[in-house]
C-alpha positions in Angstrom: 9.3 -22.4 -10.6 9.2 -22.4 -6.8 9.5 -19.1 -4.9 10.1 -18.5 -1.2 8.4 -15.2 -0.2 8.9 -13.4 3.0 6.5 -10.7 4.4 6.0 -9.2 7.8 2.3 -8.6 7.0 -0.3 -11.1 5.7 -3.9 -11.8 6.8 -5.0 -11.5 9.5 -2.1 -9.2 10.2 -2.4 -6.5 7.8 -1.2 -2.9 8.8 -1.0 -1.2 5.4 -0.4 -1.5 1.5 2.3 -3.9 1.9 0.0 -6.5 3.5 -2.5 -5.9 0.8 0.0 -6.2 -2.1 1.3 -9.5 -0.9 -2.1 -10.9 -0.3 -3.3 -9.9 -3.8 0.0 -10.8 -5.6 0.4 -14.5 -4.6 -2.8 -15.8 -6.0 -2.1 -14.0 -9.3 1.5 -15.7 -9.3 0.0 -19.0 -8.8 -2.2 -18.6 -11.8 1.0 -18.0 -13.8 2.2 -21.3 -12.6 4.3 -20.2 -9.8 4.7 -22.4 -6.7 4.7 -19.8 -3.8 5.6 -20.6 -0.3 4.9 -17.4 1.8 6.6 -17.2 5.2 5.3 -14.6 7.7 5.2 -14.0 11.4 2.0 -15.3 13.3 1.2 -11.8 14.8 -2.5 -11.9 14.8 -3.2 -15.7 14.7 -4.4 -17.8 11.9 -3.4 -21.3 10.9 0.2 -22.1 11.1 0.0 -23.6 7.6 -2.6 -23.1 4.9 -2.4 -24.7 1.5 -4.4 -23.6 -1.5 -3.7 -24.1 -5.4 -0.1 -23.3 -5.9 0.2 -21.3 -2.5 1.4 -22.6 1.0 1.1 -20.0 3.7 3.6 -20.6 6.8 2.8 -18.6 9.7 5.7 -18.7 12.1 5.3 -17.9 15.9 7.4 -14.7 16.4 9.5 -13.6 19.2 8.1 -11.2 21.8 7.1 -7.8 20.4 8.8 -5.0 22.4 8.9 -1.2 22.2 12.0 -1.4 19.8 10.8 -2.3 16.3 14.3 -3.0 15.1 15.0 -5.5 17.9 11.7 -7.2 17.4 12.3 -7.5 13.8 15.7 -9.1 14.4 14.3 -11.7 17.0 11.6 -12.6 14.7 13.8 -13.1 11.8 15.8 -15.5 13.8 12.5 -17.6 14.2 11.8 -17.3 10.3 15.4 -18.3 9.5 15.3 -21.4 11.5 11.9 -22.5 10.2 12.9 -21.9 6.6 16.0 -23.9 7.0 13.9 -26.9 8.0 11.4 -26.3 5.2 14.3 -26.0 2.6 15.3 -29.4 3.4 11.7 -30.7 3.6 10.7 -29.6 0.2 14.1 -29.6 -1.8 14.9 -26.1 -1.9 13.5 -22.8 -3.9 14.6 -21.1 -7.2 14.7 -17.7 -5.6 13.8 -15.7 -2.4 11.5 -12.8 -2.7 11.6 -10.5 0.4 9.1 -7.6 1.0 10.8 -4.6 2.7 13.5 -4.4 5.6 11.4 -6.2 8.2 12.3 -9.6 6.7 15.7 -8.6 5.6 17.8 -10.2 7.9 16.4 -13.9 7.3 16.2 -13.4 3.6 19.9 -12.2 3.4 21.1 -15.1 5.7 19.1 -17.6 3.6 20.5 -16.1 0.3 24.1 -16.8 1.5 23.4 -20.0 3.2 21.8 -21.8 0.3 23.4 -19.6 -2.6 20.0 -18.6 -4.0 19.2 -15.2 -5.5 17.3 -12.7 -3.5 14.8 -10.2 -5.1 13.5 -7.4 -2.8 10.5 -5.3 -3.2 10.8 -1.9 -1.6 7.3 -0.5 -0.6 8.7 2.5 1.3 11.8 4.0 2.9 12.4 5.3 6.2 14.2 8.3 4.8 11.3 9.1 2.6 8.8 8.9 5.5 11.1 11.3 7.1 11.0 13.8 4.1 14.6 13.1 3.6 15.6 13.0 7.4 16.6 10.3 9.9 15.3 11.7 13.1 16.8 9.2 15.6 18.7 6.1 16.2 15.9 3.8 15.4 15.5 5.7 12.0 19.1 5.3 11.3 19.2 1.6 12.0 16.1 0.9 9.7 17.6 3.0 6.9 20.8 0.8 7.2 18.8 -2.4 7.2 17.0 -1.0 4.0 20.5 -0.4 2.5 21.7 -3.8 3.4 18.6 -5.5 1.8 19.1 -3.5 -1.5 22.8 -4.4 -1.5 22.3 -8.1 -1.0 19.3 -8.3 -3.6 20.1 -9.6 -7.1 17.4 -7.2 -8.4 14.9 -4.8 -6.7 11.3 -4.1 -7.5 9.7 -0.6 -6.8 6.1 0.2 -7.0 6.6 3.4 -8.8 9.2 5.5 -10.7 9.2 7.7 -7.8 10.1 4.9 -5.5 12.8 3.7 -8.0 14.5 7.1 -7.9 14.3 7.0 -4.2 16.0 3.6 -3.9 18.6 4.7 -6.4 19.4 8.0 -4.7 19.1 6.9 -1.0 21.0 3.7 -1.3 23.3 4.3 -4.2 21.6 1.4 -6.2 22.6 1.1 -9.9 19.7 2.1 -12.0 19.7 -1.0 -14.1 19.3 -3.1 -11.1 15.8 -1.7 -10.2 12.5 -2.8 -12.2 9.2 -0.9 -11.7 6.0 -2.9 -11.1 3.0 -1.1 -10.0 0.5 -2.3 -7.3 -2.8 -3.7 -8.7 -6.4 -3.9 -7.7 -9.3 -6.3 -8.2 -12.3 -5.0 -9.8 -14.9 -7.7 -8.5 -15.1 -6.4 -4.9 -16.5 -3.1 -6.2 -18.5 -4.2 -9.2 -20.6 -6.4 -6.9 -22.3 -3.1 -5.6 -23.1 -1.9 -9.1 -26.8 -1.4 -9.1 -27.4 -2.3 -5.5 -29.3 0.0 -3.3 -27.0 1.5 -0.8 -29.2 4.2 0.5 -29.6 2.5 3.9 -26.0 2.1 4.3 -25.3 5.7 3.3 -27.8 7.0 5.8 -25.5 5.9 8.5 -22.9 8.5 7.3 -24.7 11.4 5.7 -28.1 13.0 5.4 -29.8 12.4 2.1 -28.9 16.1 0.9 -25.3 15.7 1.8 -22.5 14.7 -0.4 -19.8 12.6 1.2 -16.2 13.5 0.9 -14.3 10.2 1.9 -10.9 9.5 3.1 -9.6 6.2 4.5 -6.2 5.1 5.6 -3.7 5.4 8.5 -4.4 8.7 10.5 -0.6 9.5 10.7 1.2 12.8 9.7 2.6 11.4 6.3 -0.9 10.7 5.1 -1.8 14.4 5.5 -5.2 14.0 7.2 -4.6 17.1 9.2 -4.5 19.0 5.9 -7.8 17.7 5.0 -9.2 18.8 8.3 -7.8 22.3 7.7 -9.5 22.4 4.3 -12.9 21.6 5.6 -14.0 25.3 6.5 -13.0 26.5 3.0 -15.0 23.8 1.3 -18.1 24.4 3.4 -18.1 28.1 3.0 -18.6 27.4 -0.8 -20.4 24.1 -0.6 -22.3 23.7 2.7 -23.9 20.3 1.7 -20.4 18.5 1.9 -20.1 15.9 4.6 -16.4 14.7 5.5 -16.1 10.8 6.4 -12.6 10.0 7.6 -12.0 6.2 8.3 -9.0 4.7 9.9 -6.8 4.6 13.1 -3.6 6.3 14.1 -1.7 8.6 16.5 -3.2 11.7 15.1 -6.9 10.7 15.5 -7.8 12.3 18.7 -6.1 15.4 17.9 -7.7 15.8 14.7 -11.2 15.3 16.3 -10.4 18.2 18.7 -9.1 20.3 15.7 -12.4 19.7 13.8 -14.3 21.2 16.7 -11.9 23.9 17.1 -12.5 24.9 13.6 -16.3 24.9 14.2 -16.9 22.1 11.6 -16.9 19.1 14.1 -20.6 18.4 13.2 -19.7 17.9 9.5 -16.7 15.7 9.9 -17.2 12.1 11.0 -14.3 10.1 12.2 -15.2 6.4 11.9 -12.1 4.8 13.1 -11.5 1.3 11.8 -13.8 0.1 9.1 -14.1 -3.3 7.3 -13.0 -3.6 3.7 -16.7 -4.1 2.8 -17.7 -1.0 4.4 -14.8 0.9 2.7 -15.8 -0.4 -0.6 -19.4 0.6 0.1 -18.3 4.1 1.0 -16.2 4.4 -2.2 -19.6 3.7 -4.1 -21.7 6.2 -2.2 -19.1 9.0 -1.8 -19.2 12.0 -4.2 -15.4 12.4 -3.9 -12.3 10.3 -2.3 -9.6 12.6 -1.0 -5.9 11.5 -0.3 -3.8 14.4 0.7 -0.6 12.6 1.6 2.9 14.2 2.2 4.7 11.0 1.3 3.2 8.3 -0.7 5.4 5.8 -2.4 2.4 4.4 -4.7 -1.3 5.2 -3.4 -3.2 2.1 -3.6 -6.1 3.7 -1.9 -6.5 6.0 -4.9 -6.3 3.0 -7.2 -9.1 1.3 -5.2 -11.2 4.6 -5.4 -10.8 4.7 -9.2 -11.7 1.0 -9.4 -15.0 1.7 -7.5 -15.6 4.6 -10.0 -15.3 7.2 -7.2 -13.7 10.6 -8.2 -10.3 11.2 -6.9 -8.4 14.2 -5.5 -4.9 13.6 -4.4 -1.8 15.5 -3.5 0.8 15.6 -6.3 3.5 13.5 -4.5 5.3 10.3 -4.9 3.4 7.6 -6.7 0.1 9.4 -6.4 1.2 11.6 -9.4 1.7 8.6 -11.5 -1.4 6.8 -10.5 -3.7 10.0 -11.2 -3.4 12.1 -14.0 -4.6 15.8 -13.5 -7.7 16.6 -15.3 -7.7 13.1 -17.1 -8.4 10.5 -14.3 -8.7 12.7 -11.4 -7.6 16.1 -9.8 -4.1 16.6 -8.3 -3.2 19.5 -5.7 -0.5 21.0 -4.2 0.7 19.0 -1.0 0.4 20.4 2.4 -1.7 23.1 1.2 -5.3 23.4 2.5 -6.4 26.0 0.1 -5.4 24.0 -2.9 -6.9 20.9 -1.6 -10.2 22.7 -1.0 -10.0 23.9 -4.6 -9.8 20.2 -5.9 -12.7 19.1 -3.8 -14.9 22.0 -4.7 -13.9 21.5 -8.5 -14.9 17.9 -8.2 -18.3 18.6 -6.3 -19.4 21.5 -8.5 -18.5 20.3 -12.0 -20.3 16.8 -12.3 -19.9 16.5 -15.9 -16.2 17.0 -15.9 -15.9 14.7 -13.0 -17.8 11.9 -14.7 -15.6 12.2 -17.7 -12.5 11.7 -15.3 -14.2 8.8 -13.7 -14.7 7.0 -17.2 -11.2 7.6 -18.1 -10.1 6.4 -14.6 -12.0 3.1 -14.9 -10.4 2.3 -18.3 -6.8 3.0 -17.0 -7.3 0.8 -14.0 -8.6 -2.2 -15.9 -6.0 -2.1 -18.6 -2.7 -1.2 -16.5 -3.4 -2.2 -13.0 -5.0 -5.7 -13.0 -3.2 -8.4 -11.0 -2.7 -10.8 -13.8 -0.8 -8.3 -15.8 1.4 -7.4 -12.8 2.0 -11.2 -12.0 3.3 -11.6 -15.5 5.7 -8.6 -15.1 6.8 -10.2 -11.9 7.3 -13.7 -13.3 9.5 -12.1 -16.1 11.8 -10.7 -13.5 11.8 -14.1 -11.7 12.9 -15.8 -14.9 15.6 -13.3 -15.7 17.1 -13.6 -12.4 17.0 -17.5 -12.5 18.5 -17.3 -15.9 21.3 -15.2 -14.6 22.0 -17.3 -11.4 22.3 -20.5 -13.8 25.2 -18.8 -15.8 27.5 -17.9 -13.0 29.6 -19.7 -10.4 28.7 -18.9 -6.8 
């Protein structure tokens, strides 16, 4: 089976969960015997072509990036389409096309029709969902239309959670039997390698020995709810002054939240790290007493899954895919979204009841290993590939 995969993100260009998903999925697909050719724009360098066991990465020089994301995507898709047309002839075609989100929809749809090859779309998030049900401007409307087009053109659709599946069905009028739910996954090895390792020197860079680290990592943007965490800090410290908040990531709210922490009188207890490497993120999960993700919109919540894999207690807002990944009282604590008082309660419960917290950590580790390993997810994905290929073989196009 030979699959052409298109993704806007792939290392060294990774912005969010989409890039991480693709990066970790394709080796697992190769282990299942799938020959994967991944096409991605060469935004951040990297070799134009890399070949490993069962995987070929093609990085295509894109058009000029400008202030209009939609225009940039359209121009870049033209470059992808032209490259793939040559590649298609070079290697003798593909059994199906697998596109990740709207940013590659234009090329994927054109190639589907040109070569009469079925298209599978994975939808990682929606513009309307990010706008909490609203489309605020012309760009949002254009992106929403491109998302609709991709779901219309697709033979089948993969959503990363039941929440995301319902969003796709509702926003784009997609038949429910066209959508499959396949979750994101996580590799345990990057976290397990720190088991038994003395990280006290690393920890000392972030907190005093007597302080307990409350950790958040991700994009510092409105939908991730970091502002809710900052507002919760004074409530937590009033009851548990040994807490120390470490917030990692970049985004358009970073400077404003730094100022807000000092306005609230807690600036000395909130460390904004900016960008950190994956290795430092993994170490922080291992030394933190609690990982907090107060998102307002979250199609899946892979950061919570990573924390659970690292055996770090989690507190998350009860929204979207987070409520599916984290079961309240069993694998973590869920709190009301956009509610600093509820978030503070969840953090305090986690810090002040270590025995209950330890039990949830054990439950979470078992669930992650059983349900969210990439080999299991790859097998589910291959079953969808096989279904599409069978159905395509049975029809005249």
